[in-house]
C-alpha positions as CSV (number, residue, x, y, z in Angstrom):
1,M,-8.9,-14.8,-65.6
2,A,-5.3,-13.3,-65.8
3,D,-6.2,-10.9,-68.0
4,S,-8.9,-9.9,-65.9
5,L,-6.4,-8.5,-63.3
6,T,-4.6,-5.0,-62.6
7,M,-1.0,-4.6,-62.5
8,T,-2.8,-3.5,-58.8
9,Q,-4.4,-7.0,-58.4
10,G,-1.6,-8.7,-59.6
11,L,1.0,-7.3,-56.7
12,I,-2.0,-6.9,-54.5
13,L,-1.8,-11.2,-54.8
14,L,2.4,-11.6,-54.4
15,S,2.3,-9.4,-51.1
16,G,-0.5,-12.2,-50.2
17,V,1.7,-15.1,-51.3
18,V,5.0,-13.7,-49.9
19,A,3.9,-12.5,-46.4
20,Y,2.6,-16.2,-46.7
21,L,5.4,-17.5,-47.2
22,C,7.3,-14.9,-44.8
23,L,5.1,-16.6,-41.3
24,H,5.6,-20.0,-43.3
25,L,9.4,-20.3,-43.9
26,L,10.5,-17.3,-41.3
27,L,8.6,-17.1,-38.3
28,R,6.3,-19.6,-37.2
29,K,3.8,-22.1,-39.3
30,P,-0.1,-21.9,-38.3
31,D,0.0,-26.1,-37.7
32,R,-2.6,-25.7,-35.3
33,M,-5.5,-23.7,-37.9
34,Y,-4.1,-25.5,-41.1
35,L,-4.7,-28.9,-38.9
36,W,-7.9,-27.5,-37.7
37,G,-9.1,-27.1,-41.1
38,H,-8.1,-30.1,-42.5
39,E,-10.0,-32.3,-40.3
40,F,-13.1,-30.2,-39.7
41,T,-12.6,-30.1,-44.0
42,H,-12.7,-34.3,-43.7
43,L,-15.9,-34.2,-40.9
44,L,-17.6,-32.5,-43.0
45,V,-17.1,-34.3,-46.2
46,A,-17.8,-37.0,-44.0
47,K,-21.4,-35.6,-43.7
48,L,-21.4,-34.1,-46.8
49,F,-21.2,-38.5,-47.6
50,L,-24.5,-39.1,-45.0
51,R,-21.4,-40.9,-42.5
52,K,-21.8,-42.2,-39.2
53,V,-18.3,-39.3,-37.3
54,H,-17.1,-41.5,-33.9
55,G,-14.7,-38.5,-32.9
56,F,-13.5,-35.3,-33.7
57,H,-9.4,-34.9,-31.5
58,I,-6.9,-32.5,-33.1
59,T,-3.8,-32.6,-30.1
60,S,-0.7,-30.8,-30.7
61,R,1.2,-34.0,-30.7
62,S,-0.6,-35.9,-32.3
63,G,-2.4,-34.4,-34.9
64,G,-5.9,-34.6,-35.3
65,K,-8.1,-36.8,-36.9
66,V,-11.7,-37.6,-37.5
67,V,-13.3,-40.9,-37.1
68,I,-15.9,-42.2,-39.5
69,D,-18.3,-45.8,-39.4
70,R,-16.2,-45.1,-43.3
71,T,-14.4,-43.5,-45.6
72,N,-13.9,-43.1,-49.5
73,V,-11.8,-40.7,-51.9
74,A,-13.6,-37.8,-51.8
75,I,-13.8,-37.5,-48.0
76,D,-10.2,-38.7,-47.7
77,L,-8.4,-35.6,-50.2
78,A,-11.4,-32.8,-49.4
79,P,-8.6,-31.8,-47.1
80,Y,-6.5,-30.9,-50.3
81,A,-9.1,-30.6,-52.4
82,L,-11.3,-27.7,-51.4
83,P,-8.7,-24.7,-49.7
84,F,-11.2,-24.4,-46.5
85,Y,-10.2,-21.3,-44.9
86,N,-10.6,-19.5,-48.9
87,L,-14.1,-20.8,-48.5
88,V,-14.6,-19.5,-45.6
89,A,-13.1,-16.1,-46.6
90,L,-15.2,-16.3,-50.4
91,L,-18.3,-16.4,-47.9
92,P,-19.4,-12.2,-46.4
93,V,-18.1,-11.1,-49.6
94,A,-19.9,-13.8,-52.2
95,L,-22.7,-13.2,-50.0
96,I,-22.1,-9.0,-50.0
97,P,-22.7,-7.8,-53.2
98,G,-20.6,-5.1,-54.6
99,G,-19.2,-3.5,-51.8
100,E,-16.2,-1.2,-52.0
101,P,-13.5,-1.9,-54.0
102,Y,-11.3,-1.6,-51.1
103,A,-12.5,-4.7,-49.7
104,R,-12.3,-6.6,-53.3
105,M,-8.4,-5.3,-52.7
106,I,-8.0,-6.9,-49.2
107,Y,-10.0,-9.7,-50.4
108,L,-7.4,-11.0,-52.8
109,C,-4.3,-10.5,-50.7
110,A,-5.9,-12.5,-47.2
111,A,-6.9,-14.8,-50.1
112,A,-4.1,-15.4,-52.1
113,F,-2.4,-15.6,-48.6
114,L,-5.2,-18.6,-47.2
115,F,-4.7,-20.5,-50.1
116,S,-0.2,-20.0,-50.5
117,M,-0.7,-21.8,-46.9
118,H,-3.2,-24.6,-48.0
119,I,-1.2,-25.2,-50.9
120,L,2.6,-25.1,-48.4
121,F,0.4,-27.5,-46.2
122,S,-0.8,-29.7,-48.9
123,A,2.2,-29.9,-50.4
124,E,4.2,-31.1,-46.8
125,G,0.9,-33.6,-46.6
126,F,1.8,-35.5,-50.3
127,I,5.3,-35.5,-49.3
128,D,4.8,-36.8,-45.9
129,G,2.6,-39.4,-47.6
130,Q,0.0,-39.0,-45.7
131,P,-2.7,-41.5,-45.0
132,D,-5.4,-39.9,-46.6
133,V,-3.1,-39.0,-49.4
134,R,-1.3,-43.5,-50.0
135,R,-4.7,-44.7,-49.7
136,S,-5.3,-43.4,-53.0
137,G,-2.3,-43.8,-54.2
138,R,0.0,-40.8,-54.4
139,I,-0.6,-40.6,-58.2
140,F,-4.5,-40.3,-58.4
141,S,-4.6,-38.9,-55.5
142,L,-1.8,-35.6,-57.1
143,A,-4.4,-35.9,-60.3
144,I,-7.8,-35.2,-58.5
145,V,-6.8,-32.3,-55.9
146,L,-4.8,-30.2,-59.0
147,L,-8.0,-31.0,-61.2
148,M,-9.9,-29.7,-58.0
149,L,-7.2,-27.0,-57.8
150,M,-7.7,-25.7,-61.1
151,F,-11.4,-25.3,-60.6
152,W,-11.4,-23.5,-57.6
153,T,-9.2,-20.7,-58.4
154,P,-10.9,-18.6,-60.4
155,V,-14.3,-19.2,-58.1
156,L,-11.3,-17.7,-55.4
157,A,-9.5,-14.9,-57.4
158,S,-13.4,-13.7,-59.3
159,P,-14.8,-11.4,-56.3
160,G,-11.0,-9.9,-57.1
161,T,-11.5,-9.2,-60.8
162,R,-13.4,-6.7,-62.7
163,A,-16.7,-9.0,-64.1
164,G,-16.6,-10.6,-60.3
165,F,-18.8,-13.9,-60.4
166,S,-20.3,-13.2,-63.6
167,G,-17.3,-13.7,-65.4
168,L,-16.3,-17.2,-64.3
169,P,-19.0,-18.9,-67.0
170,A,-17.3,-16.5,-70.1
171,F,-14.0,-17.8,-68.0
172,Y,-15.1,-21.3,-67.6
173,R,-16.2,-21.6,-71.3
174,L,-13.1,-20.6,-72.5
175,W,-10.7,-22.4,-70.3
176,I,-13.3,-25.6,-71.9
177,R,-12.1,-24.5,-75.1
178,D,-8.8,-24.1,-74.7
179,G,-8.8,-27.3,-73.7
180,I,-10.4,-29.5,-75.9
181,D,-8.5,-27.3,-78.4
182,A,-5.0,-28.7,-77.1
183,V,-6.2,-32.1,-76.7
184,S,-7.4,-32.0,-80.2
185,V,-3.6,-31.2,-81.5
186,L,-2.4,-34.5,-79.3
187,P,-2.4,-36.9,-81.4
188,G,-0.5,-35.0,-84.5
189,F,2.1,-34.1,-82.2
190,I,2.6,-37.6,-81.1
191,H,2.4,-39.1,-84.5
192,Y,5.5,-35.8,-85.2
193,L,7.5,-37.2,-81.8
194,L,7.5,-41.0,-83.4
195,R,8.6,-40.4,-86.1
């Protein structure tokens, strides 16, 4: 995917990241905005699993809570594994093919901004030991979330690349092939280390 981005697109991604870092670290974190997306993601995934939702609460003091009849790993980790606001920003780009080059650049900057927000708030959730994360264990939760984010990152970046969404199948094929190659040399590497 990196070879699909131009230097200009890379700088646009970097500017989105820097803009969010400035907002998060120097000005004011968008806590309420993130909290709403976090709890709404719990709600959406609970509905996908046909769970009965008894309540949806967001307050500035105690944070938020979705009350459902029962939970599972997917519902617990959904807000960390699914970058809600990125997916919302992706919808118009995915539904309106083609588009202006400037629209793609604006999308890339917004996507980097929103993904940075997602990563920082998710990291804070893991560090603070949110109940969502503790229920499944931090290490297991981290592995699942990182795997999902590795899956989503190319999807989120693809509208800004030359190939667009049509380049995703080739990217994933290459990614899987490289992963299999890396795993195939692992036993020899372990044997070398143990000598």
